[in-house]
C-alpha positions in Angstrom: 88.8 59.2 53.3 91.7 59.2 54.6 92.2 62.8 53.3 88.5 63.9 55.1 90.2 62.0 58.7 93.3 64.0 58.6 91.4 67.2 57.6 89.1 66.8 60.4 92.1 65.9 63.0 93.6 68.8 61.9 91.2 71.6 62.1 89.9 69.8 65.6 93.9 70.2 66.9 93.4 73.7 65.8 90.4 74.0 67.9 91.3 73.2 70.4 94.7 74.8 71.3 92.0 77.7 70.9 89.5 76.3 73.4 92.4 75.7 75.9 94.3 79.3 75.2 90.7 80.6 75.8 90.3 79.0 79.2 93.6 79.7 80.5 93.2 83.6 79.6 90.0 84.2 81.0 90.0 82.0 84.3 93.9 83.6 84.8 91.8 87.1 84.1 88.8 86.5 86.6 90.4 84.6 89.4 92.4 85.6 92.2 94.8 83.5 93.8 96.1 86.1 96.0 93.0 86.0 97.9 94.0 82.4 99.1 96.1 84.3 101.8 94.6 87.0 102.7 92.4 85.1 105.6 95.5 82.9 107.1 96.2 83.5 110.6 99.1 84.8 110.7 98.9 86.3 107.8 102.2 85.5 105.4 104.4 88.3 104.5 103.6 90.0 101.0 107.0 88.5 99.8 106.2 85.1 100.9 103.1 85.2 98.8 104.4 86.4 95.7 107.2 83.4 95.9 104.5 80.6 96.3 102.6 82.5 93.8 105.4 82.7 91.5 106.3 78.8 91.9 103.0 78.0 91.0 102.9 80.3 87.8 100.0 82.2 89.3 101.7 85.2 90.5 99.7 88.2 89.0 102.0 90.7 89.2 103.3 88.6 86.3 102.4 89.6 83.0 99.5 87.7 82.1 101.1 86.7 78.1 104.5 85.1 80.4 102.7 83.3 82.5 100.1 81.6 79.5 103.7 81.3 77.4 104.8 78.8 80.5 101.7 77.1 81.1 101.3 76.6 77.2 105.1 75.3 77.0 104.1 72.6 80.0 100.7 71.6 78.4 102.8 70.7 74.9 105.1 68.2 77.2 102.2 67.1 79.3 102.1 69.0 82.5 99.2 70.8 83.0 101.3 72.9 86.1 100.3 72.9 89.9 97.0 73.2 91.7 97.1 76.4 94.4 97.8 73.4 96.8 101.1 72.8 95.0 100.1 69.5 94.1 100.5 68.4 90.2 97.3 68.7 88.4 98.0 66.0 86.5 97.9 63.5 89.2 94.1 64.3 90.7 93.1 64.6 86.7 94.1 61.0 86.1 91.8 59.8 88.5 88.7 62.0 88.2 89.1 61.7 84.5 88.0 57.6 84.7 84.9 58.6 86.7 84.2 61.6 84.8 84.5 60.0 81.0 83.0 56.2 82.4 79.3 57.9 83.6 79.4 60.0 80.3 80.2 57.6 77.7 77.9 54.8 79.3 75.2 57.9 80.0 75.6 58.9 76.5 75.3 55.3 74.9 72.4 54.0 76.4 70.6 57.6 76.0 71.5 57.6 72.0 70.6 54.3 71.5 67.3 54.1 73.1 66.2 57.7 71.9 66.8 56.8 69.0 65.1 53.0 68.8 62.0 54.8 70.4 62.1 57.8 67.9 61.8 55.1 65.2 58.9 53.3 66.6 57.0 56.4 67.7 57.3 57.4 63.8 56.2 54.1 62.4 53.1 53.5 64.7 52.3 57.6 64.2 49.8 58.8 66.4 49.4 55.5 67.8 49.4 55.1 71.6 52.9 54.7 71.9 53.5 57.5 69.7 51.3 59.9 71.9 52.5 58.0 75.5 56.6 58.6 74.4 55.7 62.1 73.5 54.1 62.9 76.8 56.5 61.4 78.3 59.6 63.2 76.8 58.1 66.6 77.2 57.6 65.8 80.6 61.2 64.8 81.0 62.8 67.8 79.3 60.3 69.9 81.6 62.2 68.6 84.6 65.9 69.8 85.7 68.1 67.2 85.9 68.7 67.7 89.6 65.0 67.4 90.2 65.1 64.0 88.2 68.0 62.8 90.5 66.5 63.7 94.0 63.5 61.8 92.5 65.7 59.1 91.5 67.2 58.8 94.8 63.9 59.2 97.2 62.4 55.9 94.3 65.6 54.1 95.4 65.4 54.5 99.0 62.0 53.4 98.8 62.5 50.2 96.5 65.3 49.3 98.6 63.3 49.5 102.1 59.6 48.2 100.8 60.1 46.3 97.5 63.3 44.5 98.1 64.1 44.4 101.7 67.9 45.0 100.9 70.3 47.7 99.3 69.9 47.2 95.7 70.1 50.1 94.3 73.3 52.4 96.2 72.6 56.5 96.1 76.1 57.4 97.2 79.5 57.4 95.9 81.5 55.2 93.6 81.7 52.2 95.3 81.7 50.7 99.2 84.5 51.9 101.4 85.9 48.9 102.6 84.0 46.3 101.1 85.9 42.8 100.5 84.2 40.7 98.6 86.3 39.7 95.8 86.7 40.9 92.4 82.8 39.7 91.2 81.9 41.1 94.4 83.8 44.8 93.9 81.8 44.3 90.1 78.5 44.4 91.8 79.1 46.6 93.5 80.5 49.1 91.3 77.1 48.5 89.1 74.7 49.0 92.2 76.4 52.3 92.3 76.3 53.2 88.4 72.5 52.5 87.8 71.4 55.4 89.1 73.7 58.1 88.0 73.5 56.7 84.7 70.0 56.8 84.1 70.0 60.5 85.7 72.2 61.1 82.8 70.8 58.8 80.1 66.9 59.8 80.8 67.1 63.2 79.1 69.0 62.6 76.2 66.3 59.2 75.9 64.0 62.4 75.4 66.0 64.3 73.2 67.2 61.5 70.9 63.5 60.4 70.7 61.9 63.7 69.6 64.6 64.0 67.2 64.9 60.8 65.6 61.1 60.7 65.4 60.8 63.6 63.0 64.0 62.8 60.9 62.1 59.4 60.8 58.9 60.9 59.5 60.8 63.1 56.5 61.9 59.3 55.3 58.7 57.3 55.7 57.3 58.6 52.4 60.6 59.4 50.5 60.4 57.7 46.7 63.8 55.1 47.8 61.8 53.4 50.7 58.6 52.8 48.5 60.9 51.7 45.3 62.2 49.1 48.0 59.3 47.5 49.1 57.5 47.6 45.2 61.1 45.4 44.3 59.9 43.0 47.2 61.9 43.6 50.0 59.4 43.9 53.2 58.2 46.6 55.2 60.5 46.0 57.7 63.8 45.4 55.9 63.1 48.6 53.9 62.6 50.5 57.5 65.8 49.3 58.8 68.0 49.1 56.1 66.6 52.3 53.9 65.1 54.6 56.3 66.4 54.3 59.8 69.7 54.5 58.0 69.0 57.9 55.8 67.3 59.3 59.2 70.3 58.6 61.5 72.6 60.9 59.7 71.7 63.8 60.9 71.2 62.4 64.5 74.9 61.3 64.2 75.9 64.7 63.7 73.9 65.9 66.6 75.8 63.3 68.5 78.7 65.6 69.3 76.7 68.7 70.6 74.7 66.6 72.9 78.1 64.9 74.4 78.9 68.7 75.7 75.7 69.0 76.9 76.6 66.2 79.1 79.4 66.7 80.5 77.6 69.7 82.2 74.9 67.7 83.2 77.3 65.7 84.7 78.5 68.4 87.2 75.1 68.2 88.7 75.1 64.6 88.7 77.9 63.8 90.3 77.5 66.5 93.0 74.3 64.5 93.9 75.3 61.0 93.8 78.9 61.8 95.0 81.0 61.1 92.5 84.3 62.5 92.6 85.0 63.7 88.8 86.3 66.5 86.6 83.0 68.2 87.5 83.0 68.6 90.9 86.5 69.2 90.9 86.0 72.2 88.5 83.8 73.9 91.0 85.9 73.3 93.6 88.5 74.8 91.5 86.6 77.9 90.8 85.6 78.6 94.5 89.5 78.4 95.6 90.5 80.2 92.5 92.6 77.4 91.1 93.7 78.5 87.7 95.4 76.0 86.7 92.8 73.2 86.9 90.0 75.0 86.0 92.5 75.9 82.2 93.0 71.6 82.5 89.5 70.4 82.4 88.7 72.8 80.1 91.0 71.5 77.6 89.9 68.4 78.5 86.5 68.9 78.3 87.5 70.4 74.7 89.3 67.2 73.8 86.3 65.2 74.4 84.3 67.3 72.6 86.3 67.0 69.7 86.9 63.0 70.1 82.8 62.6 70.3 82.9 64.8 66.9 85.5 62.7 65.4 83.3 59.8 66.3 80.2 61.6 64.6 82.1 62.2 61.8 83.1 58.5 61.4 79.3 57.2 62.0 78.3 59.6 59.2 80.6 58.4 56.8 80.2 55.2 57.7 76.0 56.0 57.0 76.6 57.9 53.8 78.5 56.6 50.7 78.5 59.8 49.5 81.5 61.2 52.2 83.1 58.0 51.6 83.0 58.9 48.3 84.5 62.1 48.5 
């Protein structure tokens, strides 16, 4: 088991290095930081622009590989360089990382757990009313873009606040209320109220995907010989389904877990914009428009690390569910 994890970590380290390098090289080739100075009034002299870009390691007159070597050396020390504004990239990303990963991890946990539960129940009650209802709702959710779902939830939450509750229960904009002085618990409740809608927005698509995937995997094992043998030996149907059928059907699903994490990071970009959360997704879009090479490369590197961490978690879950992996 230890050897398995070491091999995985080494391969992931190589993949992170390759992904980060490609992200930087692509950003440095496609983006043009020099254009940021073209519309300034008065227009700065070319020598001043060159000096400023050189200080930020963004001068296109410097060979690309030389700029990459400078950037990579800094990354190995934990320094992602400076943004086009001259501020350190690290300082801004530290705050935004917490915003995005808090949102994504909660969405992934709720979405995958509820999706697996609904998919398993649908498979056990195949062609029943619950199976048909969950299938129909899943396809409806998958057919509607995240942007539309998020805005529908905002409209529904606004209506519920006004007509059902008569007060602000669901807060639809920002991470927290500015200037709120309500003590620790009051601020915790306020953050929770802001967190509900974005989390649902990210989770609802995952619930639909995982429920369909889990249902198919569960149906594959319901008629297996080992399940009939377990019940023939006296194990109740419920215990046999939970201990054997569900555990076996979860093995391919946890492999899918890592890929969904990457997709969720992309979905979080739209969710952050719609709900006013200032996270990595919002900053990535702003950085592309402002030709901020170092910030784009840093966010891409963090995204690669996050996806590979999710892959490692999926490997650990796979090993926990399948004793053959631990034996090897």
